[in-house]
C-alpha positions as CSV (number, residue, x, y, z in Angstrom):
1,M,0.0,0.0,0.0
2,Q,2.8,2.4,0.9
3,N,4.5,1.5,-2.4
4,V,1.4,2.4,-4.3
5,L,1.0,5.6,-2.4
6,K,4.6,6.6,-3.0
7,K,4.1,5.8,-6.7
8,A,1.0,8.0,-6.9
9,V,2.7,10.9,-5.2
10,G,5.6,10.6,-7.6
11,I,3.3,10.7,-10.6
12,L,1.4,13.7,-9.1
13,A,4.7,15.6,-8.5
14,T,5.8,14.9,-12.1
15,A,2.5,16.2,-13.4
16,V,2.7,19.3,-11.3
17,L,6.3,19.9,-12.5
18,A,5.2,19.5,-16.2
19,I,2.3,21.9,-15.7
20,G,4.6,24.4,-14.1
21,L,7.1,24.2,-17.0
22,V,4.3,24.6,-19.6
23,A,2.9,27.5,-17.6
24,G,6.3,29.0,-17.4
25,C,6.7,28.8,-21.1
26,G,3.3,30.3,-21.7
27,G,4.1,33.1,-19.2
28,G,7.3,33.9,-21.1
29,D,5.4,34.1,-24.4
30,K,2.8,36.4,-22.8
31,K,5.4,38.8,-21.5
32,A,7.0,38.9,-24.9
33,D,3.6,39.6,-26.5
34,N,3.1,42.5,-24.0
35,K,6.4,44.0,-24.9
36,A,5.8,44.0,-28.7
37,P,3.0,46.7,-28.7
38,A,5.1,48.9,-26.4
39,K,8.0,48.7,-28.8
40,A,5.7,49.5,-31.8
41,D,4.2,52.5,-29.9
42,T,7.6,54.2,-29.7
43,G,7.6,54.4,-33.5
44,K,4.2,56.0,-33.8
45,K,3.9,59.3,-35.6
46,Q,2.2,62.3,-34.1
47,T,-0.4,63.4,-36.7
48,Y,-1.2,67.1,-37.1
49,V,-4.1,68.4,-39.3
50,V,-3.1,71.1,-41.7
51,A,-5.8,73.3,-43.3
52,T,-5.0,74.7,-46.7
53,R,-7.1,76.0,-49.6
54,G,-5.5,73.8,-52.3
55,T,-6.4,76.2,-55.1
56,F,-3.7,78.9,-54.5
57,R,-1.0,78.2,-57.1
58,P,1.9,77.9,-56.7
59,F,1.7,77.9,-52.9
60,T,-0.9,75.2,-52.4
61,Y,-2.6,73.3,-55.2
62,T,-3.2,69.9,-56.7
63,D,-1.0,68.9,-59.6
64,D,-2.0,67.0,-62.8
65,K,-1.8,63.7,-60.8
66,N,-4.2,65.1,-58.2
67,N,-1.4,65.3,-55.6
68,L,-1.4,68.2,-53.2
69,T,1.8,70.3,-53.6
70,G,3.0,73.9,-53.7
71,Y,5.6,76.0,-51.8
72,D,3.8,76.1,-48.4
73,I,3.0,72.4,-48.6
74,E,6.5,71.2,-49.6
75,I,8.1,73.0,-46.7
76,L,6.0,70.9,-44.3
77,K,6.7,67.7,-46.3
78,E,10.4,68.4,-46.0
79,I,10.0,68.9,-42.3
80,E,8.1,65.6,-42.2
81,K,11.1,63.9,-43.9
82,R,13.5,65.3,-41.4
83,N,11.3,64.3,-38.4
84,P,10.0,60.7,-38.7
85,D,7.9,61.2,-35.6
86,L,5.8,63.9,-37.4
87,H,3.0,63.4,-39.9
88,F,1.0,66.2,-41.5
89,E,-2.5,65.4,-42.7
90,F,-3.8,68.0,-45.2
91,K,-7.5,69.1,-45.3
92,L,-8.8,71.4,-48.0
93,M,-10.8,74.3,-46.7
94,S,-11.0,78.1,-46.9
95,V,-8.7,80.2,-44.7
96,S,-11.7,81.5,-42.7
97,A,-12.8,77.9,-42.1
98,G,-9.2,77.1,-41.1
99,F,-9.2,79.7,-38.4
100,L,-12.5,78.5,-37.1
101,G,-10.9,75.0,-37.1
102,L,-8.0,76.4,-35.0
103,E,-10.4,77.8,-32.4
104,S,-12.3,74.5,-32.1
105,K,-9.0,72.6,-32.2
106,Q,-10.2,70.5,-35.2
107,V,-7.2,71.9,-37.1
108,D,-3.6,72.2,-35.8
109,I,-2.0,74.4,-38.5
110,I,-3.0,76.6,-41.4
111,A,-0.7,76.6,-44.4
112,N,-1.8,79.2,-46.9
113,Q,0.5,82.2,-47.1
114,I,-0.8,83.4,-43.8
115,T,0.2,87.0,-42.9
116,Y,0.2,88.5,-39.4
117,N,-2.4,90.8,-38.0
118,K,-3.5,91.7,-34.4
119,Q,-7.0,90.2,-34.9
120,R,-5.6,86.8,-35.8
121,E,-2.9,87.0,-33.0
122,A,-5.6,87.1,-30.4
123,K,-6.8,83.6,-31.3
124,S,-3.8,81.9,-32.8
125,I,0.0,81.6,-32.5
126,W,2.5,82.0,-35.3
127,T,5.8,80.5,-36.4
128,K,8.5,83.1,-36.0
129,E,10.6,82.1,-39.0
130,V,9.4,83.6,-42.2
131,N,8.4,81.2,-45.0
132,N,8.7,83.9,-47.7
133,Y,8.0,87.5,-48.4
134,T,5.1,88.3,-50.7
135,S,5.4,90.6,-53.7
136,R,1.9,91.8,-54.4
137,K,1.0,93.7,-57.6
138,L,-2.2,94.6,-59.4
139,A,-3.6,92.2,-61.9
140,V,-5.5,93.7,-64.8
141,R,-6.6,92.6,-68.3
142,K,-3.8,92.5,-70.8
143,D,-5.6,95.2,-72.9
144,R,-5.8,97.6,-69.9
145,N,-3.2,100.4,-69.7
146,D,-5.1,102.9,-67.5
147,I,-4.2,101.2,-64.2
148,N,-0.7,101.2,-62.9
149,G,-1.0,101.9,-59.1
150,I,-3.3,102.2,-56.1
151,D,-4.4,105.8,-57.0
152,D,-5.7,104.5,-60.4
153,L,-8.2,102.3,-58.6
154,K,-10.4,105.2,-57.3
155,G,-13.9,104.7,-58.6
156,K,-13.1,101.3,-60.0
157,K,-14.1,97.8,-59.1
158,V,-11.4,95.8,-57.3
159,A,-11.8,92.1,-56.4
160,V,-10.3,91.1,-53.1
161,V,-10.3,88.0,-50.8
162,T,-12.1,88.8,-47.6
163,T,-9.4,87.5,-45.3
164,S,-6.5,89.0,-47.1
165,E,-4.2,91.6,-45.4
166,V,-4.4,93.8,-48.6
167,T,-8.1,94.0,-48.2
168,R,-7.7,95.7,-44.9
169,Q,-5.1,98.0,-46.5
170,L,-7.5,99.0,-49.2
171,Q,-10.3,99.5,-46.7
172,A,-8.0,101.9,-44.8
173,Y,-7.1,103.7,-48.1
174,N,-10.8,104.1,-48.8
175,E,-11.3,106.2,-45.6
176,T,-9.8,109.2,-47.4
177,A,-10.2,108.2,-51.1
178,N,-12.5,110.2,-53.3
179,P,-14.1,108.5,-55.1
180,K,-13.8,105.4,-53.2
181,I,-12.7,102.0,-54.5
182,E,-15.6,99.6,-55.0
183,L,-14.4,96.4,-53.3
184,I,-15.8,93.1,-54.5
185,L,-15.3,90.7,-51.6
186,T,-15.0,87.0,-52.1
187,D,-14.1,84.0,-49.9
188,K,-13.3,81.9,-52.9
189,G,-9.6,82.8,-53.2
190,N,-7.3,84.6,-55.6
191,N,-8.3,82.4,-58.6
192,E,-11.9,83.8,-58.3
193,C,-10.5,87.4,-58.1
194,M,-8.4,86.9,-61.2
195,N,-11.3,85.3,-63.1
196,L,-13.4,88.4,-62.2
197,V,-10.7,90.6,-63.8
198,A,-10.2,88.3,-66.8
199,T,-13.9,88.3,-67.6
200,G,-14.3,92.1,-67.1
201,R,-16.4,91.9,-63.9
202,A,-13.7,93.7,-62.0
203,D,-11.1,96.2,-63.1
204,A,-8.2,94.9,-61.0
205,T,-7.2,92.7,-58.1
206,P,-4.1,92.9,-55.9
207,V,-2.4,89.4,-56.1
208,Y,1.0,88.0,-55.6
209,E,3.2,88.7,-58.7
210,V,4.1,85.0,-59.0
211,T,0.4,84.0,-58.9
212,I,-0.5,86.4,-61.6
213,N,2.3,85.2,-63.9
214,D,1.4,81.5,-63.1
215,A,-2.2,82.1,-63.9
216,A,-1.4,83.8,-67.2
217,K,1.0,81.1,-68.2
218,N,-0.6,77.9,-66.9
219,L,-4.3,78.7,-66.7
220,G,-4.4,80.9,-69.8
221,L,-6.0,83.9,-68.0
222,N,-6.0,87.1,-70.0
223,I,-4.3,89.1,-67.2
224,K,-0.9,90.8,-66.5
225,A,0.9,92.2,-63.5
226,V,1.3,96.0,-63.5
227,G,2.9,98.8,-61.4
228,P,5.2,98.7,-58.5
229,V,5.1,96.3,-55.5
230,I,2.1,97.5,-53.4
231,A,2.8,95.2,-50.5
232,S,5.5,92.8,-49.3
233,D,4.4,90.9,-46.2
234,A,6.1,88.1,-44.4
235,T,4.2,84.8,-44.4
236,H,4.1,82.2,-41.7
237,Y,2.2,79.1,-40.4
238,A,-0.7,79.7,-37.9
239,L,-1.5,77.3,-35.1
240,H,-4.1,77.2,-32.4
241,K,-3.3,78.9,-29.2
242,D,-2.1,76.6,-26.4
243,P,1.2,75.4,-24.8
244,E,1.3,72.2,-26.8
245,A,0.8,74.0,-30.1
246,Q,3.6,76.4,-29.1
247,K,5.9,73.4,-28.8
248,L,5.0,72.4,-32.3
249,A,5.5,76.0,-33.5
250,D,9.0,76.0,-31.9
251,R,9.9,72.7,-33.8
252,L,8.7,74.1,-37.1
253,D,10.8,77.3,-36.5
254,A,13.9,75.2,-35.7
255,E,13.5,73.2,-38.9
256,I,12.7,76.2,-41.1
257,K,15.7,77.9,-39.8
258,K,17.9,74.9,-40.7
259,M,16.3,74.8,-44.2
260,R,17.1,78.5,-44.6
261,E,20.7,77.9,-43.5
262,D,21.3,74.9,-45.7
263,G,19.7,76.4,-48.8
264,T,16.7,74.2,-48.9
265,L,14.2,77.0,-48.4
266,K,15.7,79.1,-51.2
267,K,15.7,76.1,-53.5
268,L,12.0,75.4,-52.9
269,S,11.2,79.1,-53.5
270,E,13.1,79.0,-56.8
271,T,11.4,75.8,-57.8
272,F,7.8,76.8,-57.1
273,L,7.9,80.6,-57.1
274,L,10.6,80.9,-59.8
275,K,12.5,83.4,-57.7
276,D,14.1,83.7,-54.2
277,Y,11.2,85.2,-52.2
278,T,12.8,84.1,-48.9
279,V,14.2,87.6,-48.6
280,P,12.3,90.9,-48.4
281,Q,11.0,92.2,-51.8
282,K,11.3,95.8,-53.1
């Protein structure tokens, strides 16, 4: 009886040891499985939503393959290449919708040749490094020779984008102008303004020189750039206003500064804008 009991205890001990070994192996696998996702997490990219019009050649537009590109866009794509932990997701919308998106935090960045003003500063923050300096001239029909400067706009119809800095400048000019400029406001962008001029529904529109030349060459619009530079403003990226967004703005500034120093920013300007607009224009 004792021999039988000893034999049974031996069998039981062996079984328990086997179970323990199996459990030990299983436990090891489980720990390994738990580690795998943690390792993958370290490689995750932080995604930021970028609002852009997508119809403002050559700064933000879709090419013939339906890919979003342009000067403002390619700067961010270059920053993305240099920072594997960053990813920019572009959403097409008007600038005014973009600023509403910043306020509601549905949008992280606006990339659309954004120029500084106090009204915008109250609700957003800005990159400090300048993307480029605008060179804004008047666009008129090619057969027009009577408009060569701001004073020639008195009593005439001028198409302007509602959110544009030059719109505020012309509104200020109108305070003393006699007769006043008749401003045609649109939120559809500079293409709409140039179309209004090309079709004779407006006499002129103040647009970036590079945009006028691009529209005449690539879109076949019957317009030309005339007169001196009427405005040269620094452009930036705008972000929603909070400490985390400020950290992102600081990272963008650091990268844009490096791109300026290593010549990348100038190269992008010459590629897309056909001239170095990274320095102030006269």
